[in-house]
C-alpha positions, 0 to 999 in steps of 0.5 A: 091745134092751129097756130094763130100768130095774132093770138100768140102776139096778143097774149105775149104782148099783154104779159110783156107789158103787164108784168113790168108795168105792175112791178114798176108801179109797185116798186117805184111807187114805194121808193119815190113819193113823186112817182106818177103811176098813171103816166107810166101805165098809160105809156105801157098801154099805148105801147101795147096797142101800138105793137099789137096793132102792128102785128094785126096789120102784119097778119092781115097783110099775110092773108091770101088776097081774094082778088088774085 
């Protein structure tokens, strides 16, 4: 098998952001009637794309350069 760090980062970040976002919206939504679930979900989505983008940039930087 091949080790693909970007794919591993994608699925890890997806799990790490999806599980807390769902738990938070379910628990806080039931406990607080003024809880704004869309804003929380948007925050988690933005965080996911930020960290995945950072790892994507990092993985592209680690590829061997063809001009060298």
